[in-house]
N, C-alpha and C positions, 0 to 999 in steps of 0.2 A: 286634563280634567274633563268631566263629562256630563254635568248637570244640563237638563234641558233649559230652554230660554226662560220659561216661566219661573222655574224654581231658582235659577241663578239670579234673576233679577231680585227676587226676595232675599236671597242669601247676601248679596252685595249690600243691599240697603240696610240690612239688620245689624251687621257687625256681630261681635261676640255676644252671646247671651250670658245671663247670670248663672252662677254655679248652683246645682241642685243639692238638697240636703239629704235626700233619701239614700239608703244604703244599697250596696251592690246586690245584696240578697234579694232585693225587690225584683231584679230582672230575671230571676229564675223561678219565681212563684206564680206569675200570671199564666193563664192557660186559656185555650179555646179561642173562639172567634169574638166578634164584637168590636174589634179595633181598639183593644185596650192600649192606653198610652202609659208607659212606665218610664219615669224620669229617674235616672240612676245617680250615683254619687258624683262628687266633684272630680274634675279631670285628673288631678294628681293621684287620687286613690284608684281611679280606673286604669291608670297606666302601669299598675303593678304587674311585673312580669315582662314588660316590654324590653327587648334587647338582651334577654337572657341567652338566647341562642344566636350564634353567628355563622352557622353553616346550615345548608339544606341537605347535607349528606351527598351521596353519589347521585348525580343527575342521570336519569335514564332517557332513552330515546325510543320512539315508536313511529312507524310510518302510518299516517292517518290522513286520508283524503289527499289533498295536494301538498301536504307538509310532512316533514320529519320533525316531530314534536319532542322537544326536551321538557322533562317534567321531574319534579321532586315527588317522592312517595314516603309516607309515614304510616306506621301502624301495621296491624296484622292483615295478611292477604285475604282472610275470610271475613274481615270486618265490614260493616255497612259502608259502602262507598260514599265519599264526600269529595266533590270536585270544587276547588276554590280558584277564583280568577282574579288576576290583578288588573290594574288600569294603567293609564298614562299620566305622568311619566314615572312609572314604578315597575316592579317585576315580581318574581316569585318570592323574593325575600320578605315581602309584606306578610307572608305566612310562616316565617321562620319560627315564631313562638306559638302560633296557633296550631301548626301541624303536630308538634309533640303533645300539646294539651289534648287534642282530640284523639291522638294515638293512644294516650294513656286511658282514655275513656272507651277504647275498643274499636275506634273507627279506622277504616282504611282511607287515608287522605291523599289526594292526588292534586298537585299544583302545577299545571302546565304553563309554560311560557307562551304567550300569545304570538301570533305571526308578527315578525319584525322585531322580536325580542330574544336576547340571549342565544341559546343553542337551537332554537326552532328555526328551521330553514325550509325553503321551497324545494320540492323534488325536481322541478323543471325551471330552467331560466326563462321559458316562454310564458309561464303563468303570470297573469296580470298581478301586479303588487297592489292589491285592492284592499282598502281599509274599511269598506262599508260594513254596517252593523250585522247584517244577516250573513255575510261571508264569515265573519269571526264566529258567529253562533254556530254555523254549519261546521266550522273547524272543530268545535268542542264536541258536537254530536259525533263527528268522525273519530275523534279521539276516544270517546267512550266506546264506540263500535270496535275500534282497534284493540281495546283492552277487554272486550267482551263484557262491558258493564251495561246492563239493560236499564238500570235506574239508579240515580244517585241523589243525595241531598246536594243542592247547588248553592254556592255563596259567592258574593263578589261585591266590589265597590268600583266606582268610576266606570271605565269601559267594561270591567268585569260584572258590575251590577246590571248594566244595560244588556250584556250578553246572557246572563242567567234569566233576566226578565223575558228575553226573546225566546229562549229555549222553553221556558215554562209556558209561553204563549203558543209557539208553533209545534212543539213536541212535548206536550204535558205528560205523556206517558213515560218520558225519560226522567222526570223530575219528581222525586218523592216529596220533597219539601224545599223551601226557598228562603234564603236570607239575602236581602237586597239593601245595601247601604244607599241612602238617598231615595229609596223607593222606586217608583215607576218612572224610568228615564229613557224609555224607548223613543228614538228620534222620529218625529213626524215631520217630513220634509216641508210640507206646506206651512206649518207653524214656524219653521226656521226662517222663513222669508219675511216674517212680520217684525218690524222694528220695535225696539224697547226704548224706554226713557234713557237719556244720556248717561246717567250714573250707572245704570245696569249695562249699557253697551260698553262702558269702560272696562268692565270685567272680562270682556271678550277680546281684549287687545291681541292676545296670542293667536286667536283664530283668524283675525283680519291680517295679522302679520304673515301667517302661513298661507294666506290667499295670494301673496305676491312672490315673485321669483327672488326678490331680496330676502323674504322670509325663509324660503327654502335654503338659500345660500347661508343665511345666518344660522339657521338651526343645524345645518350640516357642519358648520365651522365651530359653533359654540354650544353644541347640544349639552355638554357636561355642565357648564355654568347656567345655561338656560333652564335645564330641568331642576337644578338645585334651587334656583330662584322660585320655580313653581312650587316645589316642596315647601319653601318658606312662606310663600303667600297663602297656600292652601291649609297649612297647619302652623300658624304663628306661635302656638304655645308648645309645640313639639321641639325639644332641644336635642335633635339628633346630632351625632358627631360625624366627622368626615369619613371615618371608617364605615359607618352605617350607610351613608350615602354612596360611597365608592363601591361597595359591594353590589348595590343595585345599578349604579351607573355603567358598570361593565356590560349590562344587557343592552345598552343603547348603542354599542359598537356593532351590533348585528348589521350586516351589509344591506338589509332591506328596511332597516328601522325608519330612516328618513322618508322613504317612499310611502310606507304604510301610514305613518303619522300625517304627512302632508295630504295624502289622498283622503284619509278619514275626515279631516276637518274641512277640506274643500268639498267633499261629497255632501257633508251636512249643510253647507251653504249653497248647494246647487251649482257649484263651480267645477265639479268633476263627475263624470258618468260612473254608474255602477256597471256590473256585468249582467247580461240578460238572464243567466241561469238563476239569478236571485230576484228577478222582478216579481214573481208570484209571492215570494216571502214579503217583500217590501210593500206590495199592494195590500196584503193582509195586515201588516203592522200599521199601515197608514190609517186604518179604521180605529185605532186605539183599543184593541181588544182587551177584555178583562183577563185576569189571571186567576185560575180556579184552584191551584194547588195550595196546600197549607204554607203560609208565609209569615215571616217576621221581617218587618222593615226596621231599619236603624238609621237614625239621623244624628248629626253632630253640629257643632258650631258652624261648620262650613255651609250648612243648609239654611242658616239665617231664619227668616220668618217662615220658611217652609218646614222647619224642623218638627212642627207638631204633626206632620203627616196628613193633615186634613185635606190637602190639595190632591192627594192620590189614593186615599183610603178606599174610595169606591171602585178602584181598579182591581182590588183584590176581593174576590167574591167567595172564596173558601174560608177556612179557619184562618184568622188573621190577628196579629199582635203588632203594635208599633212601639218602639223603644227610642228614648232620647238619651244621648251621651253628652252631657254638658261638659265643656272644657276640652273636648277632643276635636281634632281637625279632620281633614278629608281622608287620610289613610287609616281608617278605623282599625283594621285587623292588626296593623303593626304598632299603632299607638295604644290600643286597648285590647290586647289579645285575649284576656280572660272574658270580658263581656262579649266579644265577638264569638269566641268558642262556645260560650254558654248559649248564645242565640242559635248556633247550629244545632246543638243538642236539643234545645227546647223546640225548635222548629221540627226536628225529626219526630218529636213526641206529641205534636199538636193533634 
């Protein structure tokens, strides 16, 4: 999971919010800037279409930067490119239903496995297994370069939302429009050093666990059950079955998975170093720069008191809309594929 400390404290304290009464059609009719807040229908209605597709089709591979990236592709080759990114502990199957929906709307949808997941591997055994945020963002820019994609609509949640926020910040010319679940969650390392109230700190148990060698050993040995527990905690109302989880859990068998996950969370806590080639990126991100590209942010019950988006609305200075999906957990595209797909389409037309 990937919320920043300020947002996560609010999410933990709030618990699940009440269900909204507005219809799903409301989320496709707002437009323009101004930070419009659209609360959609109740969770069960929003889940329509979830789990319909159980395959990603043929997984393709492309050499991009330091990686050989595995990715799923949907839709026509000449369609408007859309790049969708998963988080931890999830994988490309988060978009198994979103991909076909957007393909039917004429989009070319690309869903890469992040470094340390599934079929994505490092080209060299000497490359540092680095999980810092700007390294992952650079991977995706390299991925777009390898496929000769100059500009795409970008979407993501968890690590994926952080990554698309960063690309929109550092490489805005590569981002036509943005959909970011949980909003502006770029890690600011200085802020990560500040303590939270005890109840909020409790929600970070897994990060503190990962900070120890016992945590590394435990995650290595029990990652299947560990990540299933995270799914249940982050999305308590999502009644996924074992087959759904197991399709994604196969991605955690990547030989670099543990190293990437452990480094990511230790780096955030200042317990692991990044690589010098990313220092300039991190220095820019540390200033909390605004995002200027057209954006729709999406929040869910996981965001707790931060779900209204007011805490980060001023970070988006271009055309901007915020949407709330009540009754949905953290894995928004897999739990609510139709509202997420509609957000991509609407962001493209802001």
